[in-house]
N, C-alpha and C positions, 0 to 999 in steps of 0.2 A: 854022634860023632861022624857018621857017614854023611849026614846032610851038610855039615860044615865043610867036609872035603868036596862035596859036589858044588857048593856055593863058591868056594875059593877057586875051584877049577874053572867054573863058568866066568868068574870075575877075571881070572888070568887070561882066559880065552878072549873075553871082551876087550881087555886092554891090548892084547896082541893084535886083535882085529882092527881096533881103532888106530894103532900105530901103523899097521900095514896100509890101511886105506889112506891115512894122512901122508905117509911116505910115497905112496903110489900117485896121489894127486900132485904132490910137490915134484916128483920125478917127471910126470907127464907135462906139467907146466914148464919145467926147465927144458925138456926136450922140444916143446913147441917154441920157446924163446930162442933156443939155439938154432932150430930149423929156420925161423924167420930171419935171424940175424946173419947166420953164416951160409945158409943154403938158399939164398934168394932166387938164384937163376936155375935151381935144380928142382924138378918135379919128380919126386920119388916114384909115384905111381906110373907116370909116363915112362920113366926109365926102366921100370920093371917090366912094362909091356914090351919094351924094345930089347929085352933079354940082356940088360947091362948087369954083368956079374958083380962088379964092384959095388953097385948100389944094392944089389941083393945081399951081399955080405954085410954092408953097413946096416941095412934094415933088419937083418937077422940079429946083428949085435945089439941093436936097440931092443928087440924082443927078448933076448937073453938077459939084458940088463933089467928090464921090467920084471921078468920072471924071477931073477935073483932077489929083487926087492920084496916081492910078494912072498917068496919062499922063506927068506930070513925073518920077515915079520910074523909069519905064521908059526915059525919054529920057536920064537920067543926069545 
């Protein structure tokens, strides 16, 4: 009985991990597309070096978005 529980737990973990990785890949691809289409003239790394706070807030929002995707995927 205990081995069935372990196998089902590992299976659920693997499904959640696969979902998380696929969602993360899709989200990063979507962010790259949005970056290329909407932010053609804006170099985020250069603006961060110039202490542009608006770009820093935008970049941190992107990181929070990716973190939420990973967190929700691992939660199941």
